[in-house]
LUMSEBA-789061 format. One record per atom (N, C-alpha, C, CB): x, y, z negated. Coordinates in steps of 0.2 Angstrom, whole numbers, padded with zeros to 4 digits, always signed. Last residue first. Glycine has a CB too. Layout:
N
XYZ...
END
This chain:
157
+0165+0030-0023+0158+0029-0026+0154+0035-0024+0158+0028-0034+0176+0024-0011+0174+0027-0016+0167+0026-0018+0176+0034-0016+0174+0022+0007+0178+0022+0001+0175+0026-0005+0185+0024+0003+0162+0012+0016+0164+0019+0014+0169+0018+0008+0158+0023+0012+0158+0000+0020+0165+0001+0021+0167+0008+0019+0166+0000+0028+0144+0001+0018+0148-0003+0013+0155-0002+0014+0146-0011+0014+0141+0008+0029+0140+0011+0022+0144+0007+0017+0133+0011+0021+0144+0000+0040+0148+0006+0039+0147+0009+0032+0145+0011+0044+0135-0011+0037+0143-0012+0037+0146-0006+0036+0145-0015+0044+0123-0004+0039+0125-0007+0032+0132-0009+0032+0121-0014+0031+0124-0001+0052+0123+0004+0047+0125+0002+0040+0116+0007+0047+0124-0014+0058+0130-0009+0059+0130-0004+0054+0130-0006+0066+0112-0019+0054+0118-0022+0052+0124-0018+0053+0119-0029+0056+0103-0010+0061+0103-0010+0054+0110-0013+0051+0097-0014+0051+0107-0012+0074+0107-0005+0072+0107-0005+0064+0100-0001+0074+0105-0025+0077+0112-0023+0077+0112-0016+0074+0115-0023+0084+0091-0026+0076+0096-0030+0071+0103-0027+0071+0096-0037+0073+0082-0011+0079+0086-0017+0081+0090-0020+0076+0090-0016+0088+0067-0006+0070+0074-0005+0072+0077-0011+0075+0079-0002+0066+0052+0004+0069+0056-0003+0069+0063-0001+0072+0052-0007+0074+0059+0013+0056+0057+0007+0058+0052+0008+0065+0052+0003+0053+0074+0023+0055+0067+0023+0057+0065+0016+0059+0065+0028+0062+0085+0025+0041+0084+0022+0048+0076+0022+0049+0087+0015+0048+0099+0032+0033+0092+0033+0034+0091+0030+0041+0090+0040+0034+0111+0032+0019+0109+0031+0026+0101+0031+0026+0111+0024+0028+0111+0037+0006+0117+0038+0010+0115+0037+0018+0123+0033+0008+0100+0045-0005+0101+0040+0000+0107+0042+0005+0095+0040+0005+0099+0056-0014+0104+0051-0015+0104+0045-0010+0102+0048-0021+0092+0068-0011+0091+0064-0017+0094+0058-0018+0083+0063-0018+0097+0071+0002+0097+0076-0004+0097+0072-0011+0092+0082-0003+0091+0061+0009+0099+0062+0008+0100+0066+0002+0102+0065+0015+0078+0063+0008+0081+0057+0005+0088+0057+0004+0079+0051+0011+0077+0076+0014+0075+0075+0006+0078+0068+0004+0067+0075+0006+0080+0073+0027+0084+0078+0023+0083+0077+0016+0083+0085+0025+0070+0064+0030+0077+0062+0030+0081+0066+0026+0079+0062+0038+0058+0071+0028+0059+0065+0024+0067+0063+0024+0055+0059+0027+0060+0081+0037+0060+0083+0030+0061+0077+0026+0053+0086+0029+0060+0074+0050+0066+0077+0047+0066+0079+0040+0068+0084+0052+0052+0058+0047+0052+0065+0050+0058+0068+0047+0045+0069+0048+0045+0042+0048+0050+0047+0047+0049+0054+0050+0056+0044+0051+0038+0030+0045+0034+0037+0045+0039+0042+0044+0029+0037+0039+0044+0019+0043+0040+0019+0049+0037+0026+0050+0035+0014+0050+0060+0019+0035+0053+0021+0035+0050+0021+0042+0053+0028+0033+0073+0016+0023+0069+0014+0029+0062+0016+0029+0069+0006+0030+0088+0021+0016+0080+0022+0016+0078+0020+0023+0078+0029+0014+0101+0014+0007+0098+0016+0014+0090+0016+0013+0101+0010+0019+0114+0017-0004+0107+0016-0003+0106+0018+0005+0103+0020-0007+0126+0013-0017+0125+0015-0010+0118+0013-0008+0130+0012-0005+0128+0020-0033+0125+0014-0029+0124+0017-0022+0119+0012-0032+0132+0030-0041+0137+0029-0035+0134+0023-0031+0144+0027-0037+0126+0023-0056+0129+0029-0052+0133+0027-0046+0133+0034-0057+0114+0014-0060+0121+0012-0057+0123+0018-0053+0120+0006-0053+0104+0021-0066+0106+0014-0069+0113+0013-0067+0101+0008-0067+0102+0031-0058+0103+0033-0065+0106+0027-0068+0096+0035-0068+0101+0025-0046+0107+0029-0047+0108+0031-0054+0107+0035-0043+0088+0021-0047+0093+0016-0047+0100+0019-0048+0093+0012-0040+0080+0033-0047+0080+0029-0053+0086+0024-0053+0074+0025-0054+0083+0037-0033+0085+0041-0039+0086+0037-0046+0080+0047-0040+0078+0026-0027+0085+0027-0026+0087+0032-0032+0086+0031-0019+0064+0027-0030+0068+0021-0032+0075+0022-0032+0066+0015-0027+0061+0039-0024+0061+0039-0031+0065+0033-0034+0053+0039-0033+0063+0034-0011+0067+0040-0013+0067+0040-0021+0064+0047-0010+0052+0025-0010+0059+0023-0009+0064+0028-0012+0061+0021-0003+0040+0028-0023+0042+0027-0016+0050+0026-0016+0040+0033-0012+0031+0020-0036+0036+0024-0034+0038+0023-0027+0042+0023-0039+0016+0013-0029+0020+0015-0035+0025+0020-0033+0023+0009-0039+0018+0005-0014+0013+0006-0019+0018+0008-0025+0008+0000-0021+0029+0013-0002+0027+0007-0006+0022+0010-0011+0033+0003-0009+0038+0020+0010+0031+0020+0007+0030+0013+0004+0027+0022+0013+0052+0017+0012+0050+0023+0009+0043+0022+0006+0050+0029+0014+0062+0002+0008+0057+0005+0012+0055+0012+0008+0051+0001+0013+0080+0000+0005+0073+0001+0003+0068+0004+0008+0073+0005-0004+0093-0007+0000+0090-0006+0006+0083-0005+0005+0092-0011+0012+0108-0004-0009+0100-0004-0010+0097-0002-0003+0098+0000-0016+0123-0013-0012+0119-0008-0008+0111-0010-0009+0120-0010+0000+0128-0021-0022+0132-0016-0019+0129-0011-0014+0137-0019-0014+0124-0026-0038+0122-0025-0031+0126-0019-0028+0114-0022-0032+0124-0038-0050+0129-0033-0047+0127-0032-0039+0136-0036-0048+0109-0039-0059+0113-0042-0055+0118-0036-0052+0110-0045-0049+0100-0034-0069+0102-0040-0070+0107-0043-0065+0097-0045-0070+0096-0021-0064+0099-0022-0071+0102-0028-0072+0093-0021-0076+0091-0024-0052+0097-0020-0052+0100-0021-0059+0096-0012-0051+0079-0031-0055+0085-0035-0052+0092-0031-0052+0083-0036-0045+0072-0020-0061+0074-0026-0065+0079-0030-0062+0068-0030-0066+0071-0012-0049+0075-0010-0055+0077-0015-0059+0071-0004-0058+0063-0020-0041+0070-0019-0039+0074-0016-0045+0070-0013-0033+0051-0020-0048+0054-0026-0048+0062-0025-0045+0051-0031-0042+0048-0006-0046+0049-0009-0053+0053-0016-0053+0042-0010-0057+0046-0006-0032+0052-0002-0036+0053-0005-0043+0050+0006-0036+0043-0022-0025+0041-0015-0027+0047-0012-0031+0035-0016-0033+0048-0034-0020+0042-0031-0017+0040-0024-0020+0037-0036-0017+0065-0038-0017+0060-0036-0022+0054-0033-0018+0063-0031-0027+0079-0049-0016+0074-0046-0013+0069-0044-0019+0070-0050-0008+0097-0051-0012+0091-0051-0017+0086-0047-0014+0093-0048-0024+0110-0059-0004+0104-0055-0004+0099-0056-0010+0100-0057+0002+0126-0058+0002+0122-0061-0003+0116-0056-0004+0126-0062-0010+0130-0059+0020+0129-0056+0014+0125-0060+0009+0125-0049+0015+0131-0065+0033+0135-0067+0027+0135-0064+0021+0142-0067+0030+0121-0065+0043+0128-0061+0044+0133-0063+0039+0126-0054+0044+0111-0072+0037+0115-0075+0043+0121-0072+0044+0110-0075+0049+0108-0063+0027+0110-0070+0025+0114-0073+0031+0105-0074+0022+0102-0053+0035+0108-0052+0032+0111-0058+0029+0107-0047+0026+0091-0060+0040+0096-0057+0045+0102-0056+0041+0093-0050+0047+0084-0064+0029+0086-0069+0033+0092-0066+0038+0081-0072+0038+0080-0051+0024+0084-0056+0020+0087-0061+0024+0080-0059+0015+0072-0046+0035+0079-0043+0033+0083-0048+0029+0077-0037+0030+0062-0056+0034+0066-0055+0040+0072-0052+0039+0062-0051+0046+0057-0053+0021+0059-0059+0023+0064-0059+0029+0054-0064+0024+0052-0039+0023+0057-0041+0018+0061-0048+0019+0054-0041+0011+0043-0041+0033+0049-0036+0034+0054-0039+0029+0047-0029+0033+0034-0049+0026+0037-0051+0033+0043-0047+0034+0032-0050+0039+0029-0042+0015+0033-0048+0014+0037-0050+0020+0028-0054+0013+0031-0026+0011+0028-0030+0017+0033-0036+0016+0029-0026+0024+0037-0018+0002+0031-0021+0000+0028-0026+0005+0026-0016-0002+0055-0020+0000+0049-0018+0004+0043-0022+0002+0051-0020+0012+0072-0020-0003+0065-0019-0006+0060-0016-0001+0066-0013-0011+0086-0030-0004+0081-0027+0001+0074-0026-0003+0080-0033+0006+0102-0028-0010+0095-0028-0013+0090-0025-0007+0094-0025-0020+0116-0036-0006+0111-0031-0004+0105-0033-0007+0111-0031+0004+0133-0039-0010+0126-0040-0012+0122-0035-0010+0125-0042-0019+0148-0045-0004+0144-0039-0005+0136-0042-0005+0144-0035+0002+0160-0053-0003+0154-0055-0008+0149-0049-0009+0157-0057-0014+0164-0051+0014+0166-0052+0007+0160-0055+0003+0169-0046+0004+0162-0050+0027+0158-0046+0023+0159-0047+0015+0150-0047+0024+0168-0052+0041+0171-0052+0035+0167-0048+0030+0178-0050+0035+0157-0061+0053+0160-0054+0050+0163-0056+0043+0155-0049+0049+0151-0071+0057+0158-0071+0059+0161-0065+0056+0158-0071+0067+0137-0078+0058+0141-0077+0052+0149-0077+0053+0140-0082+0046+0131-0070+0072+0133-0076+0068+0137-0074+0062+0137-0081+0073+0118-0057+0072+0125-0059+0073+0126-0066+0069+0129-0054+0069+0103-0058+0082+0107-0057+0076+0114-0060+0076+0103-0059+0069+0090-0052+0090+0096-0055+0091+0100-0053+0085+0099-0054+0098+0072-0054+0088+0078-0050+0086+0084-0055+0088+0078-0048+0079+0056-0052+0093+0062-0056+0094+0068-0051+0092+0063-0059+0101+0040-0053+0087+0046-0049+0088+0052-0054+0089+0047-0044+0082+0023-0054+0092+0029-0057+0091+0035-0053+0092+0030-0064+0095+0010-0045+0084+0014-0046+0090+0020-0050+0088+0016-0039+0093+0003-0043+0072+0002-0049+0076+0006-0050+0082-0005-0050+0077+0007-0029+0069+0000-0031+0070-0001-0038+0074-0004-0025+0073+0019-0026+0065+0018-0025+0072+0011-0028+0074+0023-0029+0076+0020-0029+0052+0019-0021+0054+0019-0021+0061+0025-0018+0051+0021-0042+0051+0014-0039+0049+0014-0032+0052+0013-0040+0042+0028-0052+0064+0028-0048+0059+0022-0044+0057+0034-0043+0060+0032-0068+0070+0027-0063+0070+0028-0059+0064+0019-0065+0070+0048-0072+0076+0043-0072+0070+0038-0067+0071+0047-0072+0063+0063-0078+0081+0056-0076+0084+0051-0077+0078+0055-0080+0090+0080-0076+0081+0074-0077+0077+0068-0074+0080+0075-0074+0070+0095-0082+0087+0088-0079+0089+0083-0081+0083+0086-0081+0096+0112-0079+0089+0107-0082+0085+0100-0078+0086+0108-0082+0077+0122-0072+0095+0120-0078+0098+0114-0081+0094+0125-0083+0099+0134-0061+0095+0126-0061+0096+0123-0067+0099+0124-0055+0099+0147-0059+0085+0144-0063+0090+0137-0063+0090+0148-0070+0089+0156-0045+0080+0150-0049+0079+0149-0053+0085+0144-0045+0078+0167-0036+0070+0167-0040+0076+0161-0045+0075+0174-0044+0077+0171-0028+0060+0164-0027+0063+0163-0031+0069+0163-0019+0064+0179-0032+0045+0179-0032+0052+0172-0031+0054+0181-0039+0054+0186-0023+0032+0180-0026+0034+0180-0026+0042+0174-0022+0031
END
């Protein structure tokens, strides 16, 4: 998997978690060799979920989205997913609980937990309970795309 990226595409969109401020992110052109990897993006915030889906589609991944843990589990049952990218705080089961449930359905599923409410306990607990990666919101496009690329490049389950 190549990590060579061309940073030339711009997306400017208001995001709900920034309370109406405009956020500009610079994303990679579809120049990476991402193969047929499928990412399931789970976030109850429509704007965040749509931005991430658009970002990863531009990079070249196949994307599924869900607005809740229960919707995500249904999609995991019906689709071949390589990586679960989930928010921590959502109504109903949180992201860590989703990762645990998803791993019962698909052992070895790679997962990244995103949170705007990060602390060292949450990070340690998320890793202990099955997350491979952890990222604090807000994050830069290259931070999340590089993390996803590294995690998908790990060998074995």
